[in-house]
C-alpha positions in Angstrom: 172.1 149.7 16.7 173.2 148.4 20.1 176.3 150.4 19.6 174.3 153.8 18.9 172.4 152.9 22.1 175.5 152.4 24.1 176.7 155.7 22.6 173.5 157.7 23.7 173.4 156.0 27.2 177.0 157.2 27.6 176.2 160.8 26.4 173.3 160.9 28.9 175.7 159.4 31.7 178.4 162.2 30.8 175.2 164.7 31.2 174.4 163.3 34.4 178.1 163.8 35.5 178.2 167.4 34.5 174.8 168.1 36.2 176.4 166.7 39.3 179.1 168.9 39.3 177.0 171.9 38.4 174.8 170.7 41.5 177.9 170.6 43.6 179.5 174.1 42.6 175.9 175.7 42.9 175.3 174.1 46.3 178.6 175.4 47.7 178.4 178.8 46.0 175.2 179.3 47.6 175.9 178.0 51.2 179.3 179.3 51.5 179.0 182.5 49.3 181.6 181.7 47.0 180.8 183.8 43.7 183.4 181.8 41.6 181.7 178.2 42.7 178.3 179.7 41.7 179.3 180.9 38.5 181.2 177.6 37.7 177.9 175.8 38.5 175.9 178.0 36.0 178.8 177.3 33.2 178.6 173.4 34.4 174.6 173.5 33.9 174.8 175.1 30.3 177.4 172.8 29.4 175.2 169.9 30.5 172.4 171.2 28.7 174.5 171.1 25.5 175.7 167.4 25.8 172.4 166.3 27.0 170.5 168.2 24.2 172.8 166.6 21.8 171.9 163.1 23.0 168.3 164.1 22.8 168.7 165.2 19.3 170.7 162.1 18.1 167.8 160.0 19.7 165.4 162.0 18.1 167.0 161.5 14.5 167.3 157.6 15.3 163.7 157.1 16.5 162.1 159.4 13.9 159.8 161.6 16.3 160.4 163.8 19.4 161.2 162.6 22.8 157.7 161.8 24.4 157.3 158.1 24.3 158.5 155.9 26.6 159.9 156.4 30.1 163.3 157.0 29.1 162.3 159.5 26.5 159.9 161.3 28.9 162.1 161.5 31.9 165.2 162.7 30.0 163.3 165.3 27.9 161.4 166.8 31.1 164.6 166.9 32.9 166.4 168.8 29.7 163.2 171.3 29.5 163.0 172.0 33.0 166.6 173.0 33.7 166.5 175.1 30.3 163.3 177.1 31.3 164.7 177.6 34.9 167.9 179.1 33.8 166.0 181.3 31.3 163.7 182.5 34.1 166.6 182.8 36.7 168.4 185.3 34.3 165.5 187.7 34.2 164.3 186.9 37.8 167.7 186.8 39.9 165.5 186.5 43.2 164.7 182.8 42.1 168.1 181.5 41.6 168.7 179.9 44.9 166.1 177.5 43.7 169.0 176.0 41.6 169.6 173.9 44.8 166.5 171.8 44.3 166.2 172.1 40.3 169.7 170.9 39.6 169.5 167.7 41.8 166.2 166.8 40.3 167.5 167.3 36.9 170.2 164.8 37.0 168.1 162.3 39.0 165.2 162.4 36.4 167.9 161.5 33.7 169.6 158.8 36.1 166.0 157.3 36.5 165.4 157.4 32.9 168.5 155.6 32.1 167.9 152.6 34.4 164.7 151.9 32.2 167.2 151.5 29.2 166.7 153.4 25.8 164.4 151.4 23.8 162.8 152.4 20.3 159.2 153.1 20.5 157.3 153.2 17.1 154.9 156.1 17.1 151.6 155.3 16.6 149.2 157.4 14.0 147.3 158.6 17.1 150.6 160.4 18.4 150.9 162.5 15.3 149.1 165.6 16.4 150.3 169.0 17.3 148.0 169.0 20.4 149.9 165.9 21.9 153.0 168.1 21.3 151.5 170.8 23.0 149.9 168.6 25.7 153.3 167.3 26.5 155.2 170.7 26.3 152.9 172.4 28.7 153.1 169.5 31.3 156.9 170.1 30.8 156.7 173.7 31.5 154.5 173.0 34.6 157.3 170.8 36.0 159.9 173.7 36.0 157.5 175.9 38.0 156.4 173.1 40.1 160.2 172.4 41.4 160.5 176.5 42.0 157.5 176.5 44.1 158.7 173.5 46.0 162.2 175.1 46.5 160.8 178.1 48.1 158.0 176.3 50.1 161.0 174.2 51.4 163.3 177.3 52.1 160.4 179.1 53.9 159.9 176.0 56.5 163.9 175.6 56.8 164.2 179.2 57.7 161.2 179.3 60.0 162.3 176.4 61.8 166.3 176.3 61.8 168.9 178.9 62.6 170.9 177.9 59.1 173.2 180.6 58.4 172.9 180.9 54.5 169.3 180.5 54.7 169.3 184.4 56.0 170.8 185.3 52.5 167.7 184.4 50.8 164.8 186.7 50.3 162.6 187.3 53.2 160.0 184.9 54.7 157.1 187.0 53.0 158.8 187.0 49.5 159.7 183.3 49.8 156.1 182.6 50.5 155.0 185.0 47.5 157.3 183.3 45.3 155.9 179.7 46.1 152.6 181.1 45.8 153.0 182.9 42.3 155.2 179.9 40.7 152.3 177.4 42.1 149.9 179.4 40.1 152.1 179.4 37.1 151.8 175.2 37.5 148.1 175.5 37.7 147.8 177.4 34.6 150.1 175.4 32.6 148.8 172.1 33.9 145.1 173.4 32.8 146.6 174.1 29.3 148.2 171.0 29.0 144.8 169.0 29.9 142.9 170.9 27.6 145.6 170.0 24.5 145.3 166.7 25.8 141.4 166.7 25.5 141.5 167.8 21.9 144.1 165.5 20.9 142.1 162.7 22.6 138.9 163.6 20.7 141.0 163.2 17.6 142.5 160.3 18.3 139.4 158.3 20.0 136.4 160.4 19.4 135.9 161.9 22.9 137.5 164.6 25.0 137.6 162.7 28.3 137.1 159.1 29.4 138.3 158.9 32.7 141.5 157.0 32.1 143.4 156.9 35.3 146.1 159.4 33.9 143.2 161.4 32.9 141.6 161.2 36.0 144.9 161.9 38.5 145.6 164.8 36.4 142.3 166.1 37.2 142.7 165.5 40.9 146.0 167.1 40.9 144.9 170.2 39.2 141.9 170.3 41.6 144.2 170.2 44.4 146.4 173.2 43.2 142.9 175.1 42.5 142.1 174.3 46.3 145.5 175.6 47.4 145.7 178.9 45.3 141.9 179.5 46.5 142.7 179.2 50.0 145.7 181.4 49.8 143.8 184.0 47.7 140.6 184.2 49.5 141.1 182.8 52.9 144.7 184.0 53.7 146.4 180.7 54.0 150.1 181.4 54.0 153.2 180.6 55.8 154.1 177.2 57.0 150.8 175.7 56.5 150.6 176.9 53.0 154.0 175.3 52.6 153.0 171.8 53.9 149.7 171.9 51.6 151.9 172.7 48.6 153.9 169.7 49.5 150.9 167.4 49.1 149.9 168.9 45.7 153.5 168.3 44.7 153.5 164.9 45.8 150.1 164.6 43.8 151.6 165.9 40.6 154.7 163.6 40.8 152.2 160.4 41.2 150.1 161.9 38.2 153.1 162.5 35.7 155.3 159.3 36.5 153.4 156.8 38.3 150.1 156.5 36.8 151.6 156.1 33.3 152.5 152.7 34.8 148.9 151.6 35.7 147.9 148.7 33.0 144.4 149.8 32.5 145.6 153.1 31.3 145.4 154.1 27.5 148.6 155.8 28.3 150.3 153.0 29.6 150.4 151.3 26.1 153.1 154.2 25.1 155.3 153.5 28.4 155.7 149.9 28.1 
């Protein structure tokens, strides 16, 4: 079994190396307008998904359940799902391709952090054998992808507004970037809400209650409300530009804390699955 763990770890580190190469070529292509480098970056990204996906499927076969328990599994599968969805979105929405400058580094960083927790087999409790849990997790992972895209365009907006960096001039105009950040934040808000709803139904099946003010539940709700305030201010009070971008950064930080740090709180029911 130790040999198997070592192989899966090597596969994941291999994926990290491929994603790093993808990020280097992608950033080079975007900044220096090198079409070949940009194309190579996407080829490496897809190659990394294949290698990474193979490692996840092998892990799935070993543990007998999907990669959604334990820190390593959650981070690795979130990275794979986020990048896969982004590449699909970018294919149909070419305007968002520049967000790969943020998405690719985030992908290999999540895997690398997950590997430092060391892959460990977690037995699947009966309460986790529910389609509602699967939906609960999937929609949070989709939300992560849209969160990163909105983060990228919020960051690009501020950089373009405050600096004279040449390559930023090749991105969509300020109004378009502001709109893209707004729309993808809206997608995040929607997917986050669906994930919470599915989680509530799962909680009722597992523990006989829809809501228990568990630390993760509470912080997830706080994050969703924060995004709701952001969207409400933008839609009805005309909030836009730099102020909107900075407010989005606060919402994004809350989402990261909610997804990746609150599960470590010992008093949380969820923490039992992440020890």
